[in-house]
All heavy atoms as TSV, in Angstrom:
chain	resi	resn	atom	element	x	y	z
A	1	MET	N	N	48.199	90.671	50.375
A	1	MET	CA	C	47.833	89.364	50.576
A	1	MET	C	C	48.647	88.477	51.669
A	1	MET	O	O	49.878	88.709	51.596
A	1	MET	CB	C	47.883	88.666	49.301
A	1	MET	CG	C	47.543	87.128	49.210
A	1	MET	SD	S	47.597	86.372	47.595
A	1	MET	CE	C	45.836	86.303	47.298
A	2	ALA	N	N	47.927	87.947	52.502
A	2	ALA	CA	C	48.745	87.033	53.475
A	2	ALA	C	C	49.455	85.799	52.806
A	2	ALA	O	O	48.951	85.322	51.923
A	2	ALA	CB	C	47.679	86.560	54.537
A	3	LYS	N	N	50.601	85.653	53.438
A	3	LYS	CA	C	51.437	84.461	53.007
A	3	LYS	C	C	51.312	83.305	54.106
A	3	LYS	O	O	51.313	83.779	55.213
A	3	LYS	CB	C	52.909	84.918	52.786
A	3	LYS	CG	C	53.002	85.945	51.830
A	3	LYS	CD	C	54.436	86.506	51.748
A	3	LYS	CE	C	54.471	87.864	51.116
A	3	LYS	NZ	N	55.665	88.718	51.353
A	4	GLU	N	N	51.294	82.286	53.827
A	4	GLU	CA	C	51.011	81.081	54.794
A	4	GLU	C	C	52.404	80.440	55.024
A	4	GLU	O	O	53.219	80.258	54.127
A	4	GLU	CB	C	50.088	80.022	54.175
A	4	GLU	CG	C	48.803	80.511	53.847
A	4	GLU	CD	C	47.838	79.588	53.269
A	4	GLU	OE1	O	48.326	78.504	52.627
A	4	GLU	OE2	O	46.617	79.686	53.339
A	5	ILE	N	N	52.649	80.066	56.289
A	5	ILE	CA	C	53.752	79.249	56.676
A	5	ILE	C	C	53.087	77.918	57.158
A	5	ILE	O	O	52.155	77.785	58.025
A	5	ILE	CB	C	54.420	79.844	57.929
A	5	ILE	CG1	C	55.110	81.192	57.437
A	5	ILE	CG2	C	55.487	78.869	58.390
A	5	ILE	CD1	C	55.935	81.864	58.481
A	6	ARG	N	N	53.476	76.939	56.519
A	6	ARG	CA	C	52.879	75.612	56.672
A	6	ARG	C	C	53.844	74.625	57.278
A	6	ARG	O	O	55.158	74.808	57.297
A	6	ARG	CB	C	52.468	74.965	55.299
A	6	ARG	CG	C	51.436	75.800	54.711
A	6	ARG	CD	C	50.884	75.097	53.393
A	6	ARG	NE	N	49.829	75.747	52.814
A	6	ARG	CZ	C	48.536	75.328	53.047
A	6	ARG	NH1	N	48.343	74.277	53.766
A	6	ARG	NH2	N	47.514	75.892	52.634
A	7	MET	N	N	53.335	73.616	57.959
A	7	MET	CA	C	54.213	72.556	58.536
A	7	MET	C	C	54.808	71.772	57.456
A	7	MET	O	O	54.281	71.197	56.549
A	7	MET	CB	C	53.266	71.610	59.447
A	7	MET	CG	C	54.135	70.365	59.816
A	7	MET	SD	S	55.237	70.625	61.063
A	7	MET	CE	C	54.503	70.777	62.689
A	8	PRO	N	N	56.206	71.813	57.418
A	8	PRO	CA	C	56.951	71.141	56.388
A	8	PRO	C	C	57.086	69.693	56.617
A	8	PRO	O	O	56.889	69.170	57.756
A	8	PRO	CB	C	58.390	71.823	56.469
A	8	PRO	CG	C	58.484	72.183	57.872
A	8	PRO	CD	C	56.963	72.599	58.326
A	9	ARG	N	N	57.391	68.978	55.584
A	9	ARG	CA	C	57.743	67.517	55.809
A	9	ARG	C	C	59.199	67.543	55.892
A	9	ARG	O	O	59.982	67.935	54.901
A	9	ARG	CB	C	57.334	66.822	54.347
A	9	ARG	CG	C	57.594	65.362	54.473
A	9	ARG	CD	C	57.164	64.503	53.327
A	9	ARG	NE	N	55.771	64.737	52.988
A	9	ARG	CZ	C	54.703	64.194	53.600
A	9	ARG	NH1	N	54.808	63.167	54.379
A	9	ARG	NH2	N	53.440	64.426	53.176
A	10	MET	N	N	59.737	67.103	57.033
A	10	MET	CA	C	61.145	67.224	57.405
A	10	MET	C	C	61.767	65.810	57.285
A	10	MET	O	O	62.913	65.640	57.621
A	10	MET	CB	C	61.311	67.797	58.752
A	10	MET	CG	C	60.823	69.158	58.915
A	10	MET	SD	S	60.992	69.849	60.521
A	10	MET	CE	C	61.173	71.511	60.274
A	11	GLY	N	N	61.081	64.861	56.568
A	11	GLY	CA	C	61.665	63.580	56.339
A	11	GLY	C	C	60.707	62.813	55.581
A	11	GLY	O	O	59.377	63.200	55.443
A	12	ILE	N	N	61.097	61.695	54.744
A	12	ILE	CA	C	60.239	61.091	53.912
A	12	ILE	C	C	59.012	60.519	54.519
A	12	ILE	O	O	57.941	60.433	53.988
A	12	ILE	CB	C	61.085	59.962	53.220
A	12	ILE	CG1	C	62.160	60.645	52.374
A	12	ILE	CG2	C	60.158	59.171	52.325
A	12	ILE	CD1	C	63.168	59.597	51.765
A	13	THR	N	N	59.123	59.977	55.867
A	13	THR	CA	C	58.014	59.272	56.382
A	13	THR	C	C	57.311	60.203	57.330
A	13	THR	O	O	56.343	59.746	57.977
A	13	THR	CB	C	58.530	58.058	57.137
A	13	THR	OG1	O	59.484	58.525	58.221
A	13	THR	CG2	C	59.191	57.047	56.198
A	14	MET	N	N	57.714	61.449	57.511
A	14	MET	CA	C	57.027	62.321	58.391
A	14	MET	C	C	55.476	62.615	57.896
A	14	MET	O	O	55.393	63.051	56.906
A	14	MET	CB	C	57.706	63.645	58.577
A	14	MET	CG	C	57.185	64.564	59.473
A	14	MET	SD	S	58.185	66.089	59.469
A	14	MET	CE	C	57.044	67.207	60.492
A	15	LYS	N	N	54.620	62.408	59.019
A	15	LYS	CA	C	53.206	62.693	58.635
A	15	LYS	C	C	52.713	63.772	59.554
A	15	LYS	O	O	51.796	64.622	59.214
A	15	LYS	CB	C	52.339	61.372	58.921
A	15	LYS	CG	C	52.637	60.347	57.878
A	15	LYS	CD	C	51.741	59.119	58.350
A	15	LYS	CE	C	52.085	57.821	57.535
A	15	LYS	NZ	N	52.274	57.754	56.115
A	16	GLU	N	N	53.335	63.989	60.708
A	16	GLU	CA	C	53.035	65.094	61.626
A	16	GLU	C	C	54.239	65.376	62.542
A	16	GLU	O	O	55.227	64.656	62.587
A	16	GLU	CB	C	51.931	64.724	62.476
A	16	GLU	CG	C	52.142	63.526	63.444
A	16	GLU	CD	C	50.942	63.118	64.194
A	16	GLU	OE1	O	49.830	63.666	64.035
A	16	GLU	OE2	O	51.211	62.375	65.108
A	17	GLY	N	N	54.100	66.509	63.159
A	17	GLY	CA	C	55.251	66.976	64.053
A	17	GLY	C	C	54.613	67.756	65.109
A	17	GLY	O	O	53.409	68.121	65.074
A	18	VAL	N	N	55.463	67.991	66.232
A	18	VAL	CA	C	54.987	68.745	67.310
A	18	VAL	C	C	55.741	70.193	67.244
A	18	VAL	O	O	56.939	70.210	67.063
A	18	VAL	CB	C	55.260	68.236	68.678
A	18	VAL	CG1	C	55.001	69.081	69.870
A	18	VAL	CG2	C	54.707	66.779	68.867
A	19	LEU	N	N	54.822	71.223	67.261
A	19	LEU	CA	C	55.430	72.555	67.197
A	19	LEU	C	C	55.852	72.836	68.667
A	19	LEU	O	O	55.062	73.085	69.584
A	19	LEU	CB	C	54.240	73.496	66.819
A	19	LEU	CG	C	54.862	74.882	66.408
A	19	LEU	CD1	C	53.944	75.609	65.326
A	19	LEU	CD2	C	55.236	75.714	67.434
A	20	VAL	N	N	57.081	72.794	68.939
A	20	VAL	CA	C	57.624	72.867	70.260
A	20	VAL	C	C	57.676	74.252	70.791
A	20	VAL	O	O	57.166	74.492	71.947
A	20	VAL	CB	C	59.108	72.254	70.311
A	20	VAL	CG1	C	59.707	72.455	71.761
A	20	VAL	CG2	C	59.215	70.857	69.899
A	21	GLU	N	N	58.093	75.246	69.957
A	21	GLU	CA	C	58.208	76.548	70.535
A	21	GLU	C	C	58.145	77.502	69.250
A	21	GLU	O	O	58.892	77.246	68.261
A	21	GLU	CB	C	59.565	76.688	71.283
A	21	GLU	CG	C	59.798	78.087	71.791
A	21	GLU	CD	C	61.039	78.093	72.514
A	21	GLU	OE1	O	61.872	77.219	72.436
A	21	GLU	OE2	O	61.307	79.160	73.267
A	22	TRP	N	N	57.524	78.656	69.481
A	22	TRP	CA	C	57.645	79.810	68.484
A	22	TRP	C	C	58.915	80.724	68.985
A	22	TRP	O	O	58.951	81.025	70.254
A	22	TRP	CB	C	56.339	80.642	68.536
A	22	TRP	CG	C	55.288	80.027	67.759
A	22	TRP	CD1	C	54.183	79.352	68.225
A	22	TRP	CD2	C	55.102	79.992	66.308
A	22	TRP	NE1	N	53.394	78.863	67.287
A	22	TRP	CE2	C	54.011	79.239	66.141
A	22	TRP	CE3	C	56.006	80.432	65.321
A	22	TRP	CZ2	C	53.593	79.007	64.621
A	22	TRP	CZ3	C	55.574	80.076	63.908
A	22	TRP	CH2	C	54.430	79.471	63.599
A	23	LEU	N	N	59.704	81.116	68.122
A	23	LEU	CA	C	60.878	81.816	68.487
A	23	LEU	C	C	60.632	83.419	68.186
A	23	LEU	O	O	61.457	84.236	68.381
A	23	LEU	CB	C	62.143	81.326	67.787
A	23	LEU	CG	C	62.409	79.912	68.047
A	23	LEU	CD1	C	63.694	79.480	67.289
A	23	LEU	CD2	C	62.588	79.681	69.482
A	24	VAL	N	N	59.472	83.623	67.544
A	24	VAL	CA	C	59.075	85.056	67.230
A	24	VAL	C	C	57.549	85.254	67.737
A	24	VAL	O	O	56.889	84.143	67.869
A	24	VAL	CB	C	59.136	85.358	65.747
A	24	VAL	CG1	C	60.658	85.262	65.240
A	24	VAL	CG2	C	58.351	84.383	64.955
A	25	SER	N	N	57.149	86.403	67.883
A	25	SER	CA	C	55.971	86.678	68.252
A	25	SER	C	C	55.022	87.381	67.255
A	25	SER	O	O	55.731	87.974	66.294
A	25	SER	CB	C	55.737	87.696	69.505
A	25	SER	OG	O	56.890	87.816	70.134
A	26	GLU	N	N	53.787	87.543	67.402
A	26	GLU	CA	C	52.911	88.163	66.366
A	26	GLU	C	C	53.348	89.685	66.350
A	26	GLU	O	O	53.780	90.208	67.405
A	26	GLU	CB	C	51.457	88.143	66.779
A	26	GLU	CG	C	50.850	86.736	66.561
A	26	GLU	CD	C	49.384	86.672	66.902
A	26	GLU	OE1	O	48.829	87.565	67.307
A	26	GLU	OE2	O	48.850	85.549	66.662
A	27	GLY	N	N	53.391	90.246	65.169
A	27	GLY	CA	C	53.891	91.666	64.991
A	27	GLY	C	C	55.326	91.675	64.689
A	27	GLY	O	O	55.802	92.818	64.239
A	28	ALA	N	N	56.206	90.589	64.757
A	28	ALA	CA	C	57.483	90.731	64.511
A	28	ALA	C	C	57.817	90.755	63.039
A	28	ALA	O	O	57.054	90.098	62.154
A	28	ALA	CB	C	58.243	89.499	65.097
A	29	THR	N	N	58.741	91.427	62.518
A	29	THR	CA	C	59.236	91.442	61.130
A	29	THR	C	C	60.254	90.296	61.026
A	29	THR	O	O	61.114	90.214	61.848
A	29	THR	CB	C	59.990	92.870	60.849
A	29	THR	OG1	O	58.895	93.832	60.998
A	29	THR	CG2	C	60.334	92.778	59.411
A	30	ILE	N	N	59.888	89.489	60.139
A	30	ILE	CA	C	60.768	88.403	59.830
A	30	ILE	C	C	61.207	88.307	58.389
A	30	ILE	O	O	60.640	88.893	57.509
A	30	ILE	CB	C	60.144	86.954	60.268
A	30	ILE	CG1	C	59.010	86.645	59.408
A	30	ILE	CG2	C	59.891	86.940	61.714
A	30	ILE	CD1	C	58.339	85.363	59.677
A	31	ARG	N	N	62.427	87.700	58.155
A	31	ARG	CA	C	62.914	87.755	56.741
A	31	ARG	C	C	63.063	86.200	56.449
A	31	ARG	O	O	63.198	85.328	57.234
A	31	ARG	CB	C	64.283	88.367	56.669
A	31	ARG	CG	C	65.377	87.859	57.510
A	31	ARG	CD	C	66.526	88.790	57.487
A	31	ARG	NE	N	67.666	88.184	58.267
A	31	ARG	CZ	C	67.743	88.101	59.585
A	31	ARG	NH1	N	66.742	88.694	60.273
A	31	ARG	NH2	N	68.702	87.572	60.141
A	32	ARG	N	N	63.099	86.097	55.147
A	32	ARG	CA	C	63.081	84.697	54.511
A	32	ARG	C	C	64.500	83.963	55.110
A	32	ARG	O	O	65.541	84.635	55.146
A	32	ARG	CB	C	63.330	84.729	53.046
A	32	ARG	CG	C	63.370	83.407	52.355
A	32	ARG	CD	C	63.305	83.581	50.813
A	32	ARG	NE	N	63.276	82.267	50.125
A	32	ARG	CZ	C	64.374	81.934	49.569
A	32	ARG	NH1	N	65.584	82.586	49.428
A	32	ARG	NH2	N	64.268	80.625	48.978
A	33	GLY	N	N	64.312	82.854	55.585
A	33	GLY	CA	C	65.454	82.031	56.097
A	33	GLY	C	C	65.693	82.160	57.571
A	33	GLY	O	O	66.621	81.430	58.133
A	34	MET	N	N	64.879	83.128	58.188
A	34	MET	CA	C	65.065	83.314	59.584
A	34	MET	C	C	64.514	82.111	60.360
A	34	MET	O	O	63.363	81.756	60.027
A	34	MET	CB	C	64.411	84.713	60.012
A	34	MET	CG	C	64.518	85.023	61.473
A	34	MET	SD	S	63.671	86.617	61.654
A	34	MET	CE	C	63.648	86.853	63.352
A	35	VAL	N	N	65.144	81.692	61.532
A	35	VAL	CA	C	64.549	80.624	62.286
A	35	VAL	C	C	63.298	81.209	63.122
A	35	VAL	O	O	63.637	82.055	63.844
A	35	VAL	CB	C	65.624	79.961	63.140
A	35	VAL	CG1	C	64.894	78.918	64.055
A	35	VAL	CG2	C	66.706	79.303	62.280
A	36	ILE	N	N	62.178	80.614	62.934
A	36	ILE	CA	C	61.044	81.163	63.626
A	36	ILE	C	C	60.274	80.193	64.577
A	36	ILE	O	O	59.600	80.603	65.447
A	36	ILE	CB	C	59.842	81.621	62.560
A	36	ILE	CG1	C	59.445	80.526	61.720
A	36	ILE	CG2	C	60.426	82.833	61.938
A	36	ILE	CD1	C	58.284	80.851	60.814
A	37	ALA	N	N	60.713	78.937	64.515
A	37	ALA	CA	C	60.105	77.864	65.422
A	37	ALA	C	C	60.878	76.714	65.435
A	37	ALA	O	O	61.744	76.540	64.736
A	37	ALA	CB	C	58.643	77.597	64.953
A	38	GLN	N	N	60.592	75.882	66.506
A	38	GLN	CA	C	61.189	74.630	66.649
A	38	GLN	C	C	60.157	73.477	66.347
A	38	GLN	O	O	59.108	73.649	67.011
A	38	GLN	CB	C	61.846	74.445	67.892
A	38	GLN	CG	C	63.111	75.390	68.206
A	38	GLN	CD	C	63.692	75.120	69.434
A	38	GLN	OE1	O	63.019	74.823	70.450
A	38	GLN	NE2	N	65.062	75.237	69.401
A	39	ILE	N	N	60.463	72.412	65.572
A	39	ILE	CA	C	59.519	71.398	65.253
A	39	ILE	C	C	60.126	70.074	65.689
A	39	ILE	O	O	61.361	69.884	65.421
A	39	ILE	CB	C	59.252	71.298	63.811
A	39	ILE	CG1	C	58.676	72.554	63.090
A	39	ILE	CG2	C	58.401	70.122	63.339
A	39	ILE	CD1	C	57.400	73.109	63.640
A	40	GLU	N	N	59.446	69.235	66.522
A	40	GLU	CA	C	59.934	68.000	66.927
A	40	GLU	C	C	59.362	66.976	65.961
A	40	GLU	O	O	58.133	66.852	65.709
A	40	GLU	CB	C	59.484	67.652	68.354
A	40	GLU	CG	C	59.995	66.333	68.886
A	40	GLU	CD	C	59.641	65.974	70.266
A	40	GLU	OE1	O	58.885	66.885	70.945
A	40	GLU	OE2	O	59.814	65.003	70.752
A	41	THR	N	N	60.183	66.087	65.324
A	41	THR	CA	C	59.750	64.991	64.477
A	41	THR	C	C	59.926	63.817	65.322
A	41	THR	O	O	60.417	63.748	66.405
A	41	THR	CB	C	60.608	64.989	63.261
A	41	THR	OG1	O	61.961	64.635	63.515
A	41	THR	CG2	C	60.648	66.267	62.482
A	42	ASP	N	N	59.822	62.519	64.694
A	42	ASP	CA	C	60.033	61.402	65.394
A	42	ASP	C	C	61.444	61.034	65.680
A	42	ASP	O	O	61.804	60.252	66.539
A	42	ASP	CB	C	59.340	60.228	64.638
A	42	ASP	CG	C	59.958	60.058	63.248
A	42	ASP	OD1	O	60.471	60.951	62.720
A	42	ASP	OD2	O	59.729	58.902	62.592
A	43	LYS	N	N	62.324	61.926	65.030
A	43	LYS	CA	C	63.783	61.720	65.279
A	43	LYS	C	C	64.553	62.770	66.050
A	43	LYS	O	O	65.569	62.470	66.538
A	43	LYS	CB	C	64.447	61.341	63.886
A	43	LYS	CG	C	63.942	60.192	63.081
A	43	LYS	CD	C	64.472	59.898	61.814
A	43	LYS	CE	C	63.837	58.698	61.265
A	43	LYS	NZ	N	64.431	58.337	59.981
A	44	ALA	N	N	64.143	64.017	65.909
A	44	ALA	CA	C	64.830	65.114	66.429
A	44	ALA	C	C	64.122	66.428	66.433
A	44	ALA	O	O	62.958	66.459	65.915
A	44	ALA	CB	C	66.068	65.393	65.606
A	45	VAL	N	N	64.599	67.368	67.161
A	45	VAL	CA	C	63.944	68.746	67.104
A	45	VAL	C	C	64.709	69.466	66.060
A	45	VAL	O	O	66.041	69.497	66.154
A	45	VAL	CB	C	64.062	69.406	68.496
A	45	VAL	CG1	C	63.570	70.823	68.376
A	45	VAL	CG2	C	63.245	68.601	69.598
A	46	GLN	N	N	63.922	70.095	65.217
A	46	GLN	CA	C	64.569	70.780	64.066
A	46	GLN	C	C	64.092	72.211	64.027
A	46	GLN	O	O	63.075	72.457	64.513
A	46	GLN	CB	C	64.385	70.112	62.790
A	46	GLN	CG	C	64.826	68.636	62.766
A	46	GLN	CD	C	64.625	68.033	61.416
A	46	GLN	OE1	O	64.581	68.645	60.373
A	46	GLN	NE2	N	64.506	66.690	61.361
A	47	GLU	N	N	64.800	73.100	63.466
A	47	GLU	CA	C	64.494	74.509	63.223
A	47	GLU	C	C	63.568	74.649	62.032
A	47	GLU	O	O	63.935	74.070	60.897
A	47	GLU	CB	C	65.713	75.455	63.079
A	47	GLU	CG	C	66.559	75.342	64.342
A	47	GLU	CD	C	67.880	76.151	64.166
A	47	GLU	OE1	O	68.347	76.406	63.047
A	47	GLU	OE2	O	68.349	76.477	65.245
A	48	LEU	N	N	62.618	75.497	62.130
A	48	LEU	CA	C	61.748	75.909	60.978
A	48	LEU	C	C	62.067	77.285	60.618
A	48	LEU	O	O	62.094	78.141	61.309
A	48	LEU	CB	C	60.367	75.874	61.475
A	48	LEU	CG	C	59.282	76.393	60.422
A	48	LEU	CD1	C	59.318	75.573	59.164
A	48	LEU	CD2	C	57.910	76.514	61.068
A	49	GLU	N	N	62.618	77.449	59.338
A	49	GLU	CA	C	62.915	78.725	58.849
A	49	GLU	C	C	61.740	79.272	58.014
A	49	GLU	O	O	60.996	78.501	57.353
A	49	GLU	CB	C	64.195	78.443	57.830
A	49	GLU	CG	C	65.516	78.051	58.494
A	49	GLU	CD	C	66.545	77.983	57.660
A	49	GLU	OE1	O	66.436	78.135	56.432
A	49	GLU	OE2	O	67.716	77.577	58.040
A	50	SER	N	N	61.628	80.543	58.033
A	50	SER	CA	C	60.642	81.232	57.329
A	50	SER	C	C	60.803	81.088	55.848
A	50	SER	O	O	62.015	81.352	55.235
A	50	SER	CB	C	60.483	82.685	57.727
A	50	SER	OG	O	59.467	83.246	56.926
A	51	PRO	N	N	59.929	80.712	54.933
A	51	PRO	CA	C	60.076	80.534	53.613
A	51	PRO	C	C	59.946	81.820	52.821
A	51	PRO	O	O	60.302	81.961	51.599
A	51	PRO	CB	C	58.916	79.652	53.156
A	51	PRO	CG	C	57.834	79.894	54.135
A	51	PRO	CD	C	58.638	80.126	55.398
A	52	VAL	N	N	59.439	82.941	53.568
A	52	VAL	CA	C	59.258	84.334	52.961
A	52	VAL	C	C	59.483	85.355	54.040
A	52	VAL	O	O	59.494	85.040	55.279
A	52	VAL	CB	C	57.823	84.330	52.465
A	52	VAL	CG1	C	57.544	83.482	51.243
A	52	VAL	CG2	C	56.735	84.120	53.489
A	53	SER	N	N	59.627	86.632	53.515
A	53	SER	CA	C	59.717	87.644	54.391
A	53	SER	C	C	58.406	88.349	54.684
A	53	SER	O	O	57.602	88.238	53.786
A	53	SER	CB	C	60.741	88.735	53.811
A	53	SER	OG	O	61.944	88.055	53.695
A	54	GLY	N	N	58.302	88.901	55.836
A	54	GLY	CA	C	57.085	89.820	56.091
A	54	GLY	C	C	56.938	90.018	57.575
A	54	GLY	O	O	57.786	89.826	58.299
A	55	VAL	N	N	55.731	90.347	57.944
A	55	VAL	CA	C	55.277	90.674	59.468
A	55	VAL	C	C	54.522	89.482	59.863
A	55	VAL	O	O	53.446	89.134	59.138
A	55	VAL	CB	C	54.593	92.063	59.583
A	55	VAL	CG1	C	54.157	92.086	60.999
A	55	VAL	CG2	C	55.486	93.117	59.218
A	56	LEU	N	N	54.791	88.885	61.034
A	56	LEU	CA	C	54.018	87.785	61.495
A	56	LEU	C	C	52.627	88.279	61.980
A	56	LEU	O	O	52.652	88.945	63.054
A	56	LEU	CB	C	54.840	87.024	62.612
A	56	LEU	CG	C	54.136	85.760	63.050
A	56	LEU	CD1	C	53.936	84.802	61.953
A	56	LEU	CD2	C	54.966	85.195	64.203
A	57	ALA	N	N	51.729	88.169	61.088
A	57	ALA	CA	C	50.407	88.730	61.398
A	57	ALA	C	C	49.608	87.801	62.495
A	57	ALA	O	O	48.954	88.417	63.366
A	57	ALA	CB	C	49.561	88.829	60.081
A	58	ARG	N	N	49.600	86.495	62.405
A	58	ARG	CA	C	48.838	85.695	63.246
A	58	ARG	C	C	49.400	84.284	63.427
A	58	ARG	O	O	49.791	83.680	62.298
A	58	ARG	CB	C	47.359	85.588	62.683
A	58	ARG	CG	C	46.437	84.990	63.589
A	58	ARG	CD	C	45.054	85.230	63.387
A	58	ARG	NE	N	44.230	84.642	64.238
A	58	ARG	CZ	C	43.222	84.095	64.042
A	58	ARG	NH1	N	42.513	84.236	62.821
A	58	ARG	NH2	N	42.289	83.463	65.023
A	59	ILE	N	N	49.655	83.991	64.554
A	59	ILE	CA	C	49.931	82.335	64.775
A	59	ILE	C	C	48.700	81.632	65.001
A	59	ILE	O	O	47.799	82.007	65.784
A	59	ILE	CB	C	50.818	82.428	66.222
A	59	ILE	CG1	C	52.176	83.066	65.956
A	59	ILE	CG2	C	51.031	81.017	66.513
A	59	ILE	CD1	C	53.043	83.205	67.148
A	60	LEU	N	N	48.604	80.674	64.144
A	60	LEU	CA	C	47.307	79.852	64.224
A	60	LEU	C	C	47.479	78.516	65.006
A	60	LEU	O	O	46.439	77.990	65.386
A	60	LEU	CB	C	47.029	79.447	62.731
A	60	LEU	CG	C	46.730	80.611	61.730
A	60	LEU	CD1	C	46.579	80.191	60.361
A	60	LEU	CD2	C	45.625	81.520	62.222
A	61	VAL	N	N	48.522	78.170	65.185
A	61	VAL	CA	C	48.764	76.857	65.959
A	61	VAL	C	C	49.679	77.163	67.169
A	61	VAL	O	O	50.786	77.632	66.985
A	61	VAL	CB	C	49.503	75.762	65.029
A	61	VAL	CG1	C	49.759	74.578	65.939
A	61	VAL	CG2	C	48.712	75.483	63.880
A	62	PRO	N	N	49.171	76.949	68.383
A	62	PRO	CA	C	50.022	77.207	69.456
A	62	PRO	C	C	51.250	76.127	69.751
A	62	PRO	O	O	51.089	74.939	69.367
A	62	PRO	CB	C	49.035	77.235	70.720
A	62	PRO	CG	C	47.911	76.171	70.262
A	62	PRO	CD	C	47.923	76.418	68.609
A	63	ALA	N	N	52.179	76.651	70.454
A	63	ALA	CA	C	53.139	75.735	70.847
A	63	ALA	C	C	52.795	74.643	71.681
A	63	ALA	O	O	51.777	74.670	72.440
A	63	ALA	CB	C	54.302	76.638	71.695
A	64	GLY	N	N	53.313	73.363	71.426
A	64	GLY	CA	C	52.879	72.139	72.076
A	64	GLY	C	C	51.855	71.405	71.271
A	64	GLY	O	O	51.564	70.274	71.736
A	65	SER	N	N	51.472	71.870	70.176
A	65	SER	CA	C	50.434	71.229	69.327
A	65	SER	C	C	51.161	70.204	68.453
A	65	SER	O	O	52.161	70.418	67.906
A	65	SER	CB	C	49.653	72.165	68.534
A	65	SER	OG	O	49.037	73.174	69.286
A	66	ARG	N	N	50.430	69.047	68.272
A	66	ARG	CA	C	50.804	67.906	67.297
A	66	ARG	C	C	50.057	68.435	66.076
A	66	ARG	O	O	48.860	68.548	65.942
A	66	ARG	CB	C	50.429	66.695	67.780
A	66	ARG	CG	C	50.796	65.506	66.812
A	66	ARG	CD	C	50.655	64.174	67.497
A	66	ARG	NE	N	51.511	63.978	68.716
A	66	ARG	CZ	C	52.729	63.559	68.587
A	66	ARG	NH1	N	53.376	63.394	67.361
A	66	ARG	NH2	N	53.451	63.457	69.666
A	67	VAL	N	N	50.846	68.476	65.002
A	67	VAL	CA	C	50.228	69.084	63.622
A	67	VAL	C	C	50.613	68.234	62.497
A	67	VAL	O	O	51.777	67.795	62.260
A	67	VAL	CB	C	50.866	70.496	63.513
A	67	VAL	CG1	C	50.205	71.209	62.181
A	67	VAL	CG2	C	50.707	71.351	64.805
A	68	PRO	N	N	49.635	67.842	61.635
A	68	PRO	CA	C	49.807	67.186	60.348
A	68	PRO	C	C	50.705	68.061	59.415
A	68	PRO	O	O	50.640	69.263	59.399
A	68	PRO	CB	C	48.492	66.938	59.904
A	68	PRO	CG	C	47.548	67.065	60.968
A	68	PRO	CD	C	48.249	68.037	61.923
A	69	VAL	N	N	51.446	67.316	58.621
A	69	VAL	CA	C	52.202	67.995	57.643
A	69	VAL	C	C	51.244	68.733	56.753
A	69	VAL	O	O	50.207	68.381	56.400
A	69	VAL	CB	C	52.957	66.892	56.740
A	69	VAL	CG1	C	53.577	67.565	55.470
A	69	VAL	CG2	C	53.957	66.330	57.520
A	70	ASP	N	N	51.582	70.015	56.274
A	70	ASP	CA	C	50.968	70.819	55.416
A	70	ASP	C	C	49.922	71.757	56.045
A	70	ASP	O	O	49.249	72.452	55.360
A	70	ASP	CB	C	50.405	70.163	54.111
A	70	ASP	CG	C	50.301	71.066	52.926
A	70	ASP	OD1	O	51.254	72.091	52.673
A	70	ASP	OD2	O	49.372	71.055	52.198
A	71	THR	N	N	49.799	71.627	57.338
A	71	THR	CA	C	48.784	72.450	58.109
A	71	THR	C	C	49.413	73.893	58.101
A	71	THR	O	O	50.581	74.067	58.182
A	71	THR	CB	C	48.668	71.949	59.526
A	71	THR	OG1	O	48.123	70.620	59.430
A	71	THR	CG2	C	47.658	72.902	60.300
A	72	VAL	N	N	48.526	74.914	57.970
A	72	VAL	CA	C	48.951	76.278	58.064
A	72	VAL	C	C	49.221	76.614	59.499
A	72	VAL	O	O	48.339	76.420	60.380
A	72	VAL	CB	C	47.893	77.328	57.508
A	72	VAL	CG1	C	48.252	78.673	57.635
A	72	VAL	CG2	C	47.532	77.009	56.047
A	73	LEU	N	N	50.411	76.937	59.774
A	73	LEU	CA	C	50.894	77.368	61.217
A	73	LEU	C	C	50.663	78.867	61.470
A	73	LEU	O	O	50.444	79.139	62.621
A	73	LEU	CB	C	52.283	76.916	61.425
A	73	LEU	CG	C	52.871	75.452	61.187
A	73	LEU	CD1	C	54.300	75.305	61.247
A	73	LEU	CD2	C	51.982	74.667	62.146
A	74	ALA	N	N	50.930	79.657	60.595
A	74	ALA	CA	C	50.865	81.166	60.773
A	74	ALA	C	C	50.670	81.856	59.495
A	74	ALA	O	O	50.850	81.349	58.474
A	74	ALA	CB	C	52.204	81.565	61.517
A	75	LEU	N	N	50.352	83.162	59.694
A	75	LEU	CA	C	50.128	83.889	58.425
A	75	LEU	C	C	51.125	85.241	58.529
A	75	LEU	O	O	51.315	85.745	59.586
A	75	LEU	CB	C	48.691	84.487	58.449
A	75	LEU	CG	C	47.672	83.466	58.249
A	75	LEU	CD1	C	46.263	84.043	58.413
A	75	LEU	CD2	C	47.724	82.640	56.873
A	76	LEU	N	N	51.648	85.613	57.448
A	76	LEU	CA	C	52.522	86.656	57.347
A	76	LEU	C	C	51.830	87.764	56.470
A	76	LEU	O	O	51.146	87.329	55.428
A	76	LEU	CB	C	53.840	86.392	56.581
A	76	LEU	CG	C	54.831	85.532	57.399
A	76	LEU	CD1	C	56.097	85.193	56.498
A	76	LEU	CD2	C	55.271	86.102	58.693
A	77	ASP	N	N	51.951	89.037	56.721
A	77	ASP	CA	C	51.570	90.076	55.849
A	77	ASP	C	C	52.833	90.684	55.197
A	77	ASP	O	O	53.788	90.619	55.588
A	77	ASP	CB	C	50.860	91.211	56.659
A	77	ASP	CG	C	49.351	90.794	56.970
A	77	ASP	OD1	O	48.726	90.069	56.348
A	77	ASP	OD2	O	48.874	91.349	57.898
């Protein structure tokens, strides 16, 4: 079953963020806690850590996109 990586809420008032850069590519094996992307909020650029381990099966949101909180960014197998 695929696991979802979602845009986290990185601050109380955050409603959306910009996915600045993916630091891993599709097919990469990632582990829980590994930094996989950079997210720009209204205050800073922050690292996005994977909440689970697995293989990055599909990136759903390309770098440079403005994304609402809780949007599915990628899928892990």
